[in-house]
N, C-alpha and C positions, 0 to 999 in steps of 0.2 A: 504493500499499500504506500502511496506517495505521502509524503510528509506535507501536511497543509501548511505548514508554516512557509514552506518554499513558494507557494502558490498565493500568498496575500501579503502584501506589503502595508505598512502602517503609516499614516500621514496624517496631518490636520487640513481643516478648512475654516475658511472666514464665514461660511454661511452658518444663518441662524436656524440651527437646529437643537431642538429641545426634547428631551424624554417625558416631558409632562405637557404635551399639546393639548389635551383636556383640561388644563388649567384655564382655557378661555373660557369654558362654560362655568367653571365654578365663579370666576370674577362676575359673568353675567348675572349668576343667581344672587351675588353677593349685593350687587347694585340694585337688583330688582326688589332685594328686600330692604334697601336703603342703609346697608351697614356702614359704609364708608361715610355718610352724612352723619350718622349716630356716633361713630368714633371721634368726628370733629369735635363734639361736645365735651370730650373727656380732656380737659387740659391740665395735665399732669406735669408738663415741661414749663418750666419758667422762662427760658430764654428762646426767641424765635431764631434759632439757626439748627442746621443739620436737619435730619429726617423729623417731621412733625408726628405728633401723637398718633394720628391716624396711620401714617406711612409704618410707622414701629409696629404698631398691633396689627395692622393688615399683612405685614410681612411675617409675623409669627403665627397668625390664624391661617394663612395661606400654607406656611410651611408644614404647620401640622396636618393641615387637609390632605397634603402629598404623603402623609405617613412617615413625615420626619420629625421625630420626638425630641431630638437634642437642640440646644440652643445654638451650638456650632453650626447646625444645619441652614441656618439663616444666611451663611456666608456662599453656601452652594446655591441658594437661590439669587444672591447678588451676582454671582459668576455667570448664571444662565441668562443672557440677556433676552433671547427670545421669551422665556417665560415671563421674566418681569415685565416684559411690553405687554404680552397677553393679558397679565394680571393688572395692568395699569400703574405699576408703581415706578415711581420716578427718583425715588431717594430710598435707598434699603440700607437700614443698620449694619454694621457689622457685629458679631456675636459679644463683642466686649461693650458696645454700646446698649445693645439690647438686654444684656444682664444688668447694667448700670439704671436702666430705665425700669425694669420689672422692681429693683430694690429700692425704688422711689415709692412704691404703692404702699399706703397705709388703710385702715379700715374704711375712711371715708371713701377713697378711690377705689377700693375693692367693691363696695356697695354700688358705686355708680357704673363701674365695669359690668356688674352682675345684673343691674337693672337694663343696660343695654341688650345682654345676653337675653333676658326674659323678653324684651320687646320682640327681638328676633323671632325666638320661640313661639310667642303668640301668634306672629304672622304666618308661621308655617303649621301651626297646629290644627287648623279647621279641615285642611285636605287629609292629614293624616287621622284625624278623628272621622272624618267621612268614610275613609277607607276600611277603618276598622270595623264602623258599623255594616257596612255593607258585606264585609268578610266574615266577622264573627257574631254580628247582632248585638255586640256590647263594646263598650271601649275598656280595653284592658289596661291598668295602672299597675306598676310593678315598682316597688320601693325597696332597696337593700344598701346595705353598707360593706366595705371591702377595706382591708387593710392594704397600705401604701407603705412598702419598705424602703427604709433609707439605710445607706450605708455611711459610716464614719461617726463622729462624735458631735459634728457642730450643727446639726439641723436644729433650727429654733423649734421649740414645741413638739418635738419628736418624742413618744411615750412608747410604753409597753402595749403589744398588741395582743388578741387573744391567744396567739401561739407562741409568746414570749418574745417575738422579735421586736424590733424599734422601728417606730414609723408614725404614719399617720392614718386617719380613718376619712375615707371618701364616702359619703353617703348620697345616694342618687335616687331618683324617681324618673320613671319613663312611661311614656304613652306610647305603645307599639315600639317602634325604633326611634322614636323622638327622645331625646335627652331634656326633659322639662326641667329639672331643678338638681342642684348639687351643693353640697357644702364639703369642703376640706376642713376638717376638725383636727385638734391635737391627739396624738396617742394617749390612750389611757383614760378616755372619756367613755361614758355610757355609749353603749353600741347601738343604741335607738335614738340617741340625741338629735335634736331638730326635726324629729318626725313631724310635728304639728305644722311649723312652718312649711315645710315641703309639700304636704298634703294640701294647706291652704293656698298656696301658690298653683298646685295642679288644679285645684277647684276652680280658681279664677281663669285658668286657660280653657278648662273645658265648659264653663259656663252651664247653659241649660241643656247641654247635649247628653245623651246617655240612651240606655242605662249603663252604669258603670261597674266594673267587677275589678276590685283591688287584690293582688296578690301579694302576700307578705309571709316571711319566714317568722321562726319561732321568737325571734329577738322583739318582734311587735306583739306578742301573745300578751297583752295587758289590757285591763279594763278600760283606762282612760282611751287608748287606742280605738276599741270597739266601739266606745260610746261617740266617739268623734267622727268614725265612718259611718255610723247611723244617722248622726246628725246631718251629715251631708247628704244622705239619702243613697249611698252607694252600697252594692252588695259587695260581699269579699268573703276570701278563705285564707285562713292562717294556718301554716303547720305548726303542730305542736310537737316537738321532738325531744324537749326535755323530760327525761325518765319520769322526775318527780311529778311534775304537771300532768303527764298523760297516764301515770299508773291509775289514778282512781276511774278514768274513763274505761281503761282497758278492764278492770276489775268487775265493771257493770256487765260487761258484754261477753266474757271469755267462756262463759259456762253457760250461754244461750244455746239452745238446740238448733241443729243444722238449718231446720226449717225457717228459721228467723232471718238467715242470710240471705242476700240478693246475690247472685252472679255478676260480677263486673266484668269478666271476661268470658268470651264463648268458650273457651278450653276449660272454664271452671276451675282455675288455678288460682282465682281471686274473687273473694266475696266481700259484700259491704252492708252496712245498715246505718239509719240514723239514730243518735241516741241524744237524750237532754240532760243536761249536767250543770250544777251551779258551782263554779270554783269558789274557794275560800276569800273571802272579803269582796266576793262580786254580790251586786244587788240582785241580779236577774239570772235566770236559767239560761243557758246558750245550747244551741245546737251543733252537733259533732257528727262527721263522718268517720266511721271507722271501718278500716280495709283491714281484711284477714287473708294474708297472703300464705298459700301452702307450699309454693316453690321458690327457689332462689335460683334464677337462671333455668336452665334444663334439669336442675337437681332437685327433687321433692325434699322439703324440709322435715325433720323429724318433729318439730314444734312449730305452729303457725307463728308468722311475724305480724304484730299489729302496726298501722299507720294511723294516726289520729289527725284529723282536720278540723278546726274551728270554721264553721260556715254561717252565714247571715240568714239562708234560706233553706229549708226542708221540704219546700213543695216543688223542687225540681226533679225528675228523674236522677237516680243515683248515679248511674252511668255517666250523664251529663255533667255533674258536678264534679266527678272525679277526673272526667276529660279536661275540664275548664282549670282545675287547679294543678293538673299534671302540665297543663302548658306552660306554667312557670317556669318549666327547665329552659324552654326556649328564650324565656324573658332574662332568665339568668345568663344565656349564652350573650343576649344584648347587651347587657350589663359590662360584661368581660369585653365586649367588642372594641369600645374607645382605648381601653387600656392596652389591648394587644395591637389592634390595627393602627391607633395613632401613636404608639408608643409611649404611652402616659405612666408606665408602670413606675418610672423612676423621677422623682422632683429634682428639678436642676438646680434650685436656689437653695442657699441657707437660711435666708430670711423667709418667716412663714407667710407674710401677706404676699410676699413676691410670689410663692407657690401658689396660693389662692389664685392671684391673678393669671398665672400660667394655666391652671386648670379651668377657669373659666374661658379662657382662650380655646382650649381643648373643647369644651363644651359648644362653643360658636362653631368651630371647625367641623365637629361631628354633625352639628345640625345643618350647616352649609351643603354637607353631602345627602343628608336625608331631602333637604328641599331640592337638590339637584335630581334626585329621582322622582319627585312629585312634580316638579314643574315643566322639566326639559325630556325627560324619558319616557318609554312607552309604560303603559300600566302594569305590562307583565315584570318590568324592573323593579317594582316595589316590593317583592317578595326578597331581593336580593340584598345581602350584606353589604355595609359601607366598604368592606374590603373588596369586594367586587366591582363596585363603583369606583373605587380608586384604581384598580388594576387594569380593568377593562375600558374605562374611559379617561379619568384625570391622568393616568401615567400611560398614555399611549404617545409614542414620538411623532413628531411633526416637523416641517420645515416653515419658517416665517420669511416670505417674499415681498419685496415691497415693489410694486408696479402702478405706474399711473398716480401716484399720490395715495395708493391704498396699500394696505397689507392684505395678503392671502396667505391663510394656514394651509398647508398642506400636508395631509396624511398619508401615509404608505397605503397601498392596496394590499399588502402582505400582512393582514390583522385578521383575527379572528372574526367569522361572520357577526357575532354579538356585537363587538366593538363597531364595525362598519355600520351596522344596523342602528346603534346607539348614537353615532357621531352624525348619521343623516338625520335622525329624528330630532336630536338636539340643534343641530343647525337650522332645521325647519322651524322649530319653537321659538330660536332667537329672532329670526326674521318676523315671525308672528308677534312677538312680544316687544319689538322694537319700539313700536309707539306707546306702550304703556308707561304712565309716569311712575317714577321711583319714590 
């Protein structure tokens, strides 16, 4: 076999070629939502020199939306002249200036930045809610927290997490794939801290749309959380995994005759039933679903395994309730999505407020990719993760050519069929939306 290195020579070109040609569509959605205008209202800089607040924050957000989670990745954006042109960025900071800028954030500016993120989320939410209602018949709301580990001794407010490691808590709430709210909290705080403010924000975004079904894990198995969800008029299901808390409920059902159990699976390896129980110090009885599993994988178990779920309703067929609650697993994968695909697992700053601003930028970047799905792509694309959107649209190579005082963005024909379909569809939508005021 011939050595391929003898057939290919290496050289450089002055042509404007970028590996992220789909960034043009990301910038279009950003302007459609009015993000550059909103960022202009954040006056963190004191001197009018160098990149503006808007240019610095847009550089960070667009870098994260490209899947580049390191502060130093902003230098790659600055070196890619074609991509910076497509994004409309004229003055990109280097990574040192970006780090210094993030270090200026205090609680007041973190709140202002978060308010901007909330406005962007509220603009995207109606289409996401409409899609969820048409697909599922209800609006899925998922709230959870995750530990964000740090390395080193100098991260401000880092504390002990549940597994003994050191880091922060990131508490999030999602409507479908839309990252509606988030809080970066110090390590060592209550694992359900900020639940009420996050639910309140989400309720404002949803408004009078519904019905709503909230999925929560054992950390939110608290009477005050249940009371608040009922006050909102939402349905909900909460996993009860703490052995001490679920033991009294299991004791009620484990000696019931087989006739009282309803098969959940057609192969009759799982059965379930509704039961009423009032936990200690709770004012009212609650409804629970108890699932009895007879197998673990293909192997039949010697003793049945019991799963307990607190539910708001017992008038829905048992299979449907279990199916809805188990869709929480898909929501948990969405929860991991921004951390993995936007590379947000590692806070870049030693100052806590700076890290809060960084994660708000990550939330905006994630939601821009969600908006891209709903505004510019075919309806079938809505089921895809943001990783697929980045890989098959945003990070597609293209060449930027200037001709007759206009730029032409040329994509290769040697792309997967899906990428070509999405680029064509997005280009048509850009033309269609060209006259829509931002």
